[in-house]
C-alpha positions in Angstrom: -0.5 58.3 133.0 -3.7 58.9 131.1 -5.3 62.0 132.6 -2.5 62.5 135.2 -2.9 66.2 134.8 -6.3 65.8 136.5 -4.7 64.9 139.9 -2.7 68.1 139.6 -5.5 70.4 139.0 -7.5 68.6 141.8 -4.8 69.3 144.0 -4.5 73.0 143.0 -8.2 73.4 143.6 -7.9 72.0 147.0 -5.2 74.4 148.2 -7.0 77.5 146.8 -10.5 76.1 148.6 -12.3 75.6 145.3 -13.4 72.1 145.3 -17.1 71.7 144.1 -19.2 68.8 145.8 -22.7 67.4 144.7 -25.1 67.1 147.3 -28.4 65.3 146.3 -31.1 66.8 148.3 -34.4 64.7 149.3 -37.9 65.3 147.9 -38.9 66.9 151.3 -35.9 68.8 152.4 -36.4 70.4 155.8 -34.0 73.2 155.0 -35.4 76.7 154.2 -34.5 77.1 150.5 -33.0 80.6 149.6 -30.5 78.8 147.0 -32.6 77.8 144.1 -33.8 79.8 141.3 -37.5 78.9 141.7 -38.1 82.9 142.1 -42.1 82.7 142.0 -42.2 79.3 144.0 -43.9 77.8 141.1 -41.8 74.4 140.7 -43.9 72.5 143.2 -47.2 74.4 142.5 -50.1 71.8 141.9 -51.1 73.2 138.4 -47.4 73.4 137.2 -46.8 69.7 138.5 -49.9 68.5 136.8 -49.0 70.3 133.8 -46.0 68.2 133.6 -47.9 65.1 134.4 -50.7 65.7 131.9 -48.0 66.3 129.2 -46.0 63.2 129.8 -49.3 61.0 129.9 -50.1 62.5 126.5 -46.8 62.8 124.7 -44.6 60.2 126.6 -41.5 60.6 128.6 -39.3 62.3 125.8 -39.5 64.2 122.8 -38.0 61.1 120.9 -35.9 63.3 118.3 -34.6 66.5 117.3 -37.1 69.6 116.9 -36.7 69.2 113.0 -37.6 65.5 113.2 -40.0 64.2 115.7 -39.3 66.5 118.6 -41.8 69.4 117.9 -45.1 68.5 119.3 -48.2 70.7 119.4 -47.3 71.5 123.0 -44.0 73.0 122.0 -45.9 75.1 119.2 -48.4 76.2 121.8 -45.7 77.2 124.2 -43.7 79.3 121.8 -46.8 81.1 120.9 -47.9 81.9 124.4 -44.4 82.8 125.5 -43.6 85.2 122.7 -47.1 86.9 123.4 -46.6 87.1 126.9 -43.1 88.8 126.6 -44.3 90.9 123.8 -42.3 89.5 120.7 -43.1 88.3 117.4 -41.9 84.7 117.7 -40.2 82.2 120.2 -38.3 79.0 119.8 -38.0 76.6 122.5 -34.6 74.8 123.5 -33.7 72.1 125.8 -32.0 74.3 128.0 -31.3 78.1 128.4 -27.6 77.2 128.0 -28.4 75.8 124.5 -30.6 78.7 123.8 -27.7 81.2 124.5 -25.2 79.2 122.5 -27.5 79.3 119.5 -28.4 82.9 119.8 -24.9 84.1 119.8 -23.4 81.6 117.4 -26.1 82.2 114.9 -26.2 85.9 114.9 -22.4 86.2 114.8 -21.1 85.0 111.4 -17.5 85.4 110.2 -16.3 89.0 109.8 -18.9 90.2 112.6 -18.2 91.6 116.0 -19.4 90.6 119.5 -19.3 93.0 122.0 -19.7 91.1 125.3 -20.1 92.5 128.7 -17.6 91.3 131.2 -20.0 90.1 133.8 -22.0 88.0 131.4 -23.0 84.3 132.3 -21.0 81.5 131.2 -23.3 80.4 128.6 -23.0 83.6 126.7 -19.4 83.6 127.0 -19.2 80.2 125.6 -21.4 81.2 122.7 -19.0 84.2 122.1 -16.1 81.4 122.0 -18.1 79.2 119.6 -19.0 82.1 117.3 -17.0 82.7 114.0 -17.1 86.5 114.9 -14.3 88.3 116.7 -15.3 89.0 120.6 -14.3 92.2 122.3 -15.0 92.1 126.1 -16.0 95.7 127.6 -16.6 97.0 131.1 -19.5 95.9 133.0 -22.9 97.5 132.2 -21.3 100.4 130.4 -23.1 101.7 127.3 -20.3 103.9 126.4 -17.6 101.1 126.4 -20.2 99.3 123.9 -20.3 102.3 121.6 -16.6 102.7 121.7 -16.0 98.9 120.7 -18.7 99.3 118.1 -17.0 102.2 116.6 -13.9 100.2 115.7 -15.9 97.7 113.3 -17.2 98.4 110.0 -19.2 95.2 109.3 -22.2 93.4 111.3 -21.9 93.5 115.0 -24.1 92.5 117.8 -23.9 93.4 121.6 -24.3 90.7 124.2 -25.5 91.1 127.7 -27.4 89.6 130.7 -30.4 91.8 131.7 -30.0 91.0 135.4 -26.5 89.5 136.3 -26.6 86.3 138.2 -23.8 87.0 140.4 -24.9 90.1 142.2 -28.4 90.6 140.8 -27.7 94.0 139.3 -29.4 95.0 136.0 -28.0 96.0 132.7 -28.7 99.6 131.4 -30.9 98.2 128.6 -32.1 101.3 127.3 -28.4 102.8 127.2 -27.4 99.6 125.5 -29.9 99.6 122.8 -29.1 103.3 122.1 -25.2 102.5 121.6 -26.1 99.4 119.2 -28.9 101.5 117.1 -26.0 104.3 116.3 -24.1 101.6 114.5 -26.6 99.5 113.3 -25.9 96.5 115.6 -28.2 94.0 117.0 -28.8 93.5 120.8 -28.9 90.0 122.2 -29.9 89.8 125.9 -30.2 87.1 128.3 -33.2 87.6 130.5 -32.9 84.3 132.7 -33.1 86.2 135.9 -35.6 88.9 134.7 -38.4 87.0 133.2 -41.1 86.4 136.1 -39.8 89.1 138.1 -39.2 92.4 136.1 -41.6 94.2 133.8 -45.5 94.5 134.0 -46.7 91.3 135.5 -43.2 89.5 135.2 -42.9 89.9 131.3 -39.2 90.5 131.8 -36.5 93.3 131.5 -36.7 94.1 127.9 -40.4 94.8 128.3 -39.7 97.0 131.3 -37.2 98.9 129.2 -39.5 99.5 126.2 -37.6 97.1 124.0 -40.0 94.2 123.5 -40.7 93.5 119.9 -38.0 95.6 118.5 -36.8 94.3 115.3 -33.2 94.8 116.4 -33.4 93.0 119.8 -33.1 89.4 120.5 -33.8 87.8 124.1 -33.1 84.4 125.5 -35.0 83.2 128.6 -34.9 80.0 130.7 -37.9 78.0 131.6 -36.1 76.7 134.7 -36.2 79.7 137.1 -39.2 81.7 137.3 -41.4 79.2 135.5 -40.2 76.3 137.7 -39.7 73.9 134.7 -36.8 73.0 132.5 -35.6 74.3 129.2 -34.9 77.8 127.5 -36.1 79.9 124.6 -35.0 82.8 122.1 -37.5 85.5 121.5 -37.6 88.1 118.6 -38.4 88.9 115.2 -39.9 86.0 113.2 -37.1 86.2 110.6 -34.4 85.9 113.4 -36.3 82.6 114.8 -36.6 81.2 111.1 -32.9 81.6 110.7 -32.2 80.0 114.0 -34.2 77.1 112.9 -31.9 76.5 110.0 -28.6 77.7 111.4 -28.4 77.2 115.3 -26.7 73.8 115.7 -27.9 73.4 119.3 -31.2 73.4 117.9 -30.9 71.3 114.8 -28.8 68.7 116.4 -30.2 68.4 119.8 -33.3 66.3 121.1 -36.1 68.6 121.8 -37.5 69.9 125.2 -39.2 66.7 127.0 -43.1 67.2 126.9 -43.3 67.3 130.5 -41.2 70.4 130.9 -42.9 72.1 128.2 -46.0 71.3 130.0 -44.9 72.6 133.2 -43.7 75.8 131.7 -46.6 76.5 130.0 -49.0 75.8 133.2 -46.7 78.2 135.1 -46.8 80.8 132.3 -50.6 80.6 132.4 -50.5 81.1 136.2 -48.2 84.1 136.1 -50.8 85.6 133.6 -53.5 85.1 136.0 -51.5 86.2 139.2 -49.1 89.1 138.1 -48.8 90.1 141.7 -46.1 87.2 142.1 -43.7 89.2 140.2 -43.8 92.3 142.4 -43.9 90.2 145.4 -40.3 88.5 144.4 -39.1 92.1 144.2 -40.7 93.1 147.4 -38.7 90.1 149.2 -35.6 90.9 147.8 -35.8 94.7 148.7 -36.6 93.4 152.6 -33.7 90.9 152.6 -31.3 93.6 151.5 -32.7 96.1 154.0 -32.4 93.5 156.9 -28.9 92.2 155.8 -27.4 95.7 155.9 -29.0 96.6 158.9 -27.4 93.7 160.5 -24.0 94.9 159.5 -23.6 92.6 156.4 -22.4 93.6 153.2 -25.2 93.0 150.7 -25.4 94.2 147.1 -28.9 96.2 146.4 -30.7 94.0 144.2 -32.5 95.1 140.8 -34.3 91.8 140.8 -34.6 88.8 142.8 -30.8 87.9 143.5 -29.2 89.1 146.8 -25.3 88.6 147.2 -23.5 88.9 150.5 -19.9 89.5 150.1 -17.7 86.7 151.9 -13.9 87.3 153.2 -12.5 84.3 151.1 -13.6 81.2 149.3 -13.0 78.9 152.1 -14.8 81.1 154.6 -17.8 81.3 152.1 -17.8 77.4 152.0 -17.7 77.4 155.7 -20.5 80.0 155.8 -22.7 78.2 153.7 -22.2 75.0 155.5 -23.0 76.5 158.9 -26.2 78.0 157.4 -27.0 74.4 156.3 -26.4 73.1 159.6 -28.6 75.9 161.1 -31.4 74.9 158.8 -30.9 77.4 155.9 -30.0 76.8 152.3 -28.0 79.3 150.7 -25.9 79.6 147.4 -22.1 79.9 147.4 -20.5 81.4 144.6 -16.5 81.5 144.4 -14.0 81.9 141.5 -14.2 81.0 138.7 -18.0 81.7 138.9 -17.6 85.3 139.9 -15.9 87.6 137.4 -14.4 90.0 140.0 -12.7 87.1 142.2 -14.8 88.1 145.3 -16.7 85.1 147.0 -20.2 85.5 147.9 -23.4 83.9 149.5 -26.2 84.1 146.9 -29.6 84.2 148.1 -32.9 83.8 146.0 -35.8 86.2 147.0 -38.7 83.9 146.3 -42.5 85.2 146.0 -43.7 82.8 148.4 -41.3 83.4 151.3 -43.2 84.5 154.4 -42.1 87.6 156.7 -41.1 85.1 159.3 -38.9 83.2 157.0 -37.1 86.2 155.6 -36.3 87.3 159.4 -35.1 83.6 160.1 -32.9 83.6 157.3 -31.5 86.8 158.1 -30.7 86.0 161.7 -29.0 82.6 160.6 -26.9 84.6 158.2 -25.8 87.0 160.7 -25.1 84.5 163.4 -22.9 82.3 161.1 -21.0 85.0 159.5 -17.3 84.4 159.8 
C-alpha cells in the first residue's frame, strides 16, 4: 500500500512517547505564555501591529513574487539598511524565514571542495544547510573552539565554521571569540545563527556577535530571525556587502522563494525602531531569565543556567515531559516541551521563555505551577 510505512513510523512514535500534536490557540488565550519566542513582548505591541497593518495597506497582502522579480519593495530595502546598521554590519539581506536564511548562508558559502565544521548542538536549519551544501561537513563537539581548530587543521581548502550563538535547547551561548580565533588561524569563515541573541544580548539587544566584538568583521556572517525578539516573521543574513551580493546571485532560497510579506517587513521594522528607543528591554529579558533560573533551582528543579532568554528544566522522560507540560497548561501556564529528536542529547525538557514584559508576580506564579506539577 502506498505510504504504508507511515503507519509503522506512527506506531513507533506512539510507543516512544514522541507523538507531536497541533494545538491551535485562540486570539486571547487565558494562559500565561512562557512558551513563545516573543522575548521582548513586541508581537502585540501597538506600534508593531500598526507597522504590519500600514505595510499591508500600502503594499498589499503579499510580496507578489521573488525578491529578484517583484518581491523587493522599498520597505524591504529600508528594513535591510536599518537592520544592518543596528547590528553593526555592512549589509543585510531579508528572507521569508530564518530557516531560509540559514539554508542560504550555509549552502552558498560552502561550495564543492570546502569544509563545513558544524557544532553538534546546532539548530535543524543549520544542519539541513550542511546537508544541502556541496562541501563536506564535519560535526564537532559542542561549544569547543579546540575541536573546531583541530577539524580545520585537517583541510587544505576553503572552510567555514557554523554555530548557533545561543543554542535553542538549553539557552547556552557559544564561545564566539574562541570560534573566531580558531577560524582566523586557518583563514576560515565563521557563520553564526543569532536567532536567540538578537534583541537580548549585546548593547541594547544588538546581538551576540556585537557583544563579542565581531560585528562588521569581514570574515563573519550572521543570520537572524525576525520572528523572535522582533515579534514578526522572516529572517536575514548580515555580513560584508560582497557576501550579501554573492547570496543574491547564488542562494537558492533567496532566488526562488517569494519575498517576505510586506506586513512582516513592516512589523519587524517597527519593532527594530522601538528597540532602538527602548534598549532596556534587552536587559530586562536577561534579568527575567536569571530570576526564573534562581527560583527554579531554589525549588529543587534541575534548570540550566541561561546565557540569554531561554531557560530549560530537565524532565525524567519524554512521556513525563509531555504530561508535565499538559499539567502546566491545565493550571494556566503554557510552557514548551522539547523531546527527541529536537534535543541533541536525548534528554527531554520543559523550555521556558523569559519575556521582558513578565512581571515579578507572573514569574513567581510560573515557578509555583512548574514546581507543583513536577513528575
